[in-house]
C-alpha atoms as one frame of an Amber mdcrd trajectory, in Angstrom:
protein
 -22.168   6.926 -14.534 -18.503   7.062 -15.783 -16.462  10.275 -14.188 -14.614
  12.874 -15.975 -12.441  11.962 -19.493  -9.756  14.849 -19.626  -6.371  15.326
 -21.962  -4.950  18.045 -24.435  -5.504  20.790 -22.281  -9.160  20.497 -20.930
 -11.239  23.455 -20.531 -12.138  24.533 -17.024 -15.005  26.911 -16.402 -14.659
  30.509 -15.691 -17.896  31.393 -14.348 -19.571  35.009 -14.069 -18.834  36.808
 -10.897 -20.586  34.882  -8.190 -23.766  36.825  -6.460 -21.824  35.766  -3.397
 -18.728  37.377  -4.169 -17.550  39.919  -1.881 -14.572  42.866  -1.506 -12.610
  43.522   1.627 -11.187  41.183   4.234 -13.945  39.315   5.089 -14.974  38.191
   1.638 -10.882  37.051   1.111 -10.981  34.623   4.269 -14.543  33.220   3.037
 -12.861  32.432  -0.534  -9.706  30.993   0.796 -11.993  28.967   3.314 -14.329
  27.553   0.702 -13.398  25.268  -2.184 -15.036  24.061  -5.306 -14.851  20.613
  -7.665 -15.968  19.726 -10.829 -17.239  16.638 -12.028 -18.849  15.677 -15.489
 -20.202  12.164 -15.365 -20.884  10.351 -18.853 -23.618   7.658 -19.611 -23.082
   5.693 -23.334 -20.631   7.982 -24.038 -22.011  11.804 -24.112 -25.341  10.986
 -24.490 -26.123  11.934 -21.053 -23.969  14.186 -19.700 -24.691  15.121 -16.132
 -22.155  17.973 -14.003 -21.847  18.369  -9.807 -20.100  21.392  -9.402 -19.214
  20.503  -5.527 -18.713  23.288  -2.662 -16.878  22.432   0.524 -16.294  24.675
   3.432 -13.702  23.236   6.037 -13.522  20.273   3.594 -17.378  19.640   4.443
 -19.920  19.750   1.547 -22.438  22.351   1.753 -23.911  22.698  -1.821 -23.835
  21.401  -5.087 -25.273  22.485  -8.781 -26.467  19.596 -10.477 -27.396  20.003
 -14.270 -29.800  17.270 -14.269 -32.086  19.337 -11.776 -30.625  22.903 -13.485
 -30.065  23.874  -9.692 -28.019  24.596  -6.587 -29.336  22.317  -3.711 -27.941
  22.387  -0.579 -26.308  19.964   1.900 -26.280  21.339   5.126 -27.815  25.103
   6.867 -24.375  26.531   5.931 -24.869  26.447   2.616 -28.440  27.470   2.508
 -28.493  31.234   1.965 -25.572  30.933  -0.901 -28.271  27.993  -2.856 -31.265
  30.784  -2.301 -29.113  33.340  -3.944 -27.797  31.626  -6.244 -31.133  29.698
  -7.520 -32.987  33.489  -8.368 -30.109  34.064 -10.359 -30.915  32.646 -13.658
 -27.976  34.099 -15.427 -26.231  32.218 -13.117 -27.794  29.041 -13.813 -27.617
  29.659 -17.249 -24.103  29.945 -17.202 -23.414  26.186 -15.370 -25.813  24.575
 -17.808 -23.960  25.404 -20.430 -20.710  24.110 -19.042 -22.347  20.380 -20.144
 -21.566  20.840 -23.403 -18.837  23.749 -23.509 -16.673  22.245 -21.250 -17.936
  18.636 -20.255 -18.277  17.546 -23.961 -16.058  19.258 -25.103 -13.104  17.603
 -22.546 -14.677  13.955 -23.406 -11.725  11.823 -25.104  -9.347  14.375 -24.042
  -6.156  12.844 -22.668  -3.732  14.320 -20.208  -0.310  11.666 -19.372   0.592
  11.616 -15.597   3.831  12.178 -14.478   4.852   9.495 -11.893   7.177   9.759
  -9.193   8.590   7.515  -5.945   9.635   8.665  -2.697  11.612   6.618  -0.131
  10.997   7.375   3.760  11.934   5.835   7.134   8.917   6.183   9.091  10.410
   4.495  12.157  14.211   4.483  11.963  14.302   1.077  14.313  11.751  -0.529
  12.343  13.519  -2.437   9.122  10.274  -1.378   6.793  10.982   1.485   4.519
   7.783   3.071   2.985   7.646   4.014  -0.893   5.574   6.702  -2.268   4.389
   6.365  -5.674   2.474   9.636  -7.081   0.566   9.677 -10.207  -0.007  13.480
 -11.015  -1.915  15.831 -13.721  -3.677  12.774 -15.709  -6.686  12.835 -17.168
  -9.296  10.934 -17.251  -9.993   9.718 -13.740  -9.351   6.144 -14.335  -5.646
   4.813 -13.810  -4.041   1.471 -12.684  -1.166   2.031 -10.355   0.941  -1.338
  -9.496   4.193  -1.864  -7.027   6.416  -4.758  -8.723   9.635  -6.163  -6.481
  12.318  -8.061  -8.382   9.677  -8.035 -11.691   6.772  -9.901  -9.309   3.576
  -8.155  -8.598   3.385  -6.452  -4.847   0.289  -6.636  -3.104   1.002  -7.531
   0.730   1.734  -4.217   2.074  -0.263  -1.808  -0.516  -2.236   0.859   0.302
  -4.066   3.432  -2.286  -5.020   6.807  -1.323  -7.568   8.993  -2.657  -7.625
  10.065  -5.769  -7.379  14.327  -5.292  -8.164  16.918  -7.802  -5.920  19.693
  -8.775  -7.984  22.336  -9.300  -7.177  22.198 -13.597  -9.541  19.077 -13.558
  -6.734  16.979 -13.495  -6.121  14.479 -10.972  -3.454  12.848  -8.743  -2.768
   9.777  -6.838  -0.554   8.336  -4.150  -0.041   4.416  -3.861   2.246   3.353
  -0.547   4.494   0.185  -0.576   5.831  -1.139   3.217   8.224  -3.361   2.548
  11.780  -4.818   3.834  14.283  -3.923   1.016  17.454  -6.262   0.745  20.630
  -5.671  -1.074  19.991  -5.874  -5.119  16.106  -5.439  -4.660  14.742  -3.134
  -7.348  11.137  -1.907  -6.837   8.743  -0.883 -10.097   5.731   1.857  -9.724
   3.923   0.635 -13.180   1.236   3.410 -14.108  -1.180   2.534 -16.997  -3.179
   5.441 -18.329  -5.457   5.742 -21.203  -3.231   8.645 -22.098  -0.380   6.191
 -22.521   0.563   3.842 -25.834   2.603   1.983 -22.861   3.158   1.805 -19.400
   5.383   4.518 -17.388   7.247   2.530 -14.995   9.690   3.949 -12.352  12.108
   2.580 -11.125  13.861   2.550  -7.346  16.955   0.243  -6.754  18.298  -0.582
  -2.693  21.739  -0.851  -3.038  23.143   0.277  -0.070  26.222  -0.061   2.633
  25.731   0.569   6.436  22.275   2.098   6.178  23.279   4.013   3.116  20.341
   5.484   0.750  20.323   5.620  -3.076  17.842   7.617  -4.643  15.447   6.086
  -7.525  17.233   4.873 -10.335  20.775   5.698  -9.057  22.443   2.273  -8.693
  26.318   1.559  -8.532  28.300   2.074 -11.815  29.468  -1.105 -12.926  33.398
   0.086 -12.816  33.023   1.269  -8.899  36.568   1.221  -7.505  37.832   2.259
 -10.362  39.766   5.522 -12.069  37.918   8.479 -10.528  35.364   5.858  -8.339
  38.172   4.496  -6.170  38.021   5.181  -2.448  33.848   5.492  -2.894  32.647
   2.180  -2.481  28.812   3.371  -3.334  29.575   5.408  -6.730  26.248   6.217
  -7.480  25.743   7.302 -11.220  22.565   6.196 -13.423  22.931   2.571 -14.521
  20.664  -0.367 -15.761  18.831  -0.977 -12.077  18.691  -4.714 -13.083  22.338
  -5.015 -13.599  23.468  -4.532  -9.680  27.401  -5.370  -9.512  28.668  -7.316
  -6.389  30.387  -4.632  -4.680  32.399  -7.044  -2.211
């Protein structure tokens, strides 16, 4: 089915007190180690909606609530005690069944725009390769397209996609890596398309460097480098049109 669609400010579920919640340091340790993630799946718009509430312990799924079944299901023996308790608590089960309407259907067709950043790094100082990391954060719904372009041309070689990660507020983040060998004057663009956007987001990173110097995203040499206050600084780094990189020779 079609996973969760979100946007302005999606509703999140705040359950009643869990029947397994405990006070004291032991309970706090348990809560810190356990993570819960919710997923809404849609079929034919909102005609068929399925809520999955998945519980993880040390990154291993141990149980989940399935609104189609109306109950919790154990994935591992570790999750069985909680599943048995929750399935005996009709109030708790009814609460999660109600989230199909109050959260999933409510949030359908809502949108949250991503924020996009580029981070450069050198994994191996002896290697000519540079790793460019494009991160899209805080977007909803899940479906998103992220592309790398070099000097306006689509880059496919050296591109690796990470997994979409939930942020805990029903929004997502995604990282896309480009391993490349930038040359003087190269301009790299991370382009993001999402249902929340009227036009794609583009963030650029230029590579004007001298003697191994590094320039941050969107910082390129000023066209008047070497004049006035810029004299004596061969880079004269100011925000400028990244497609108009002057010749500093």
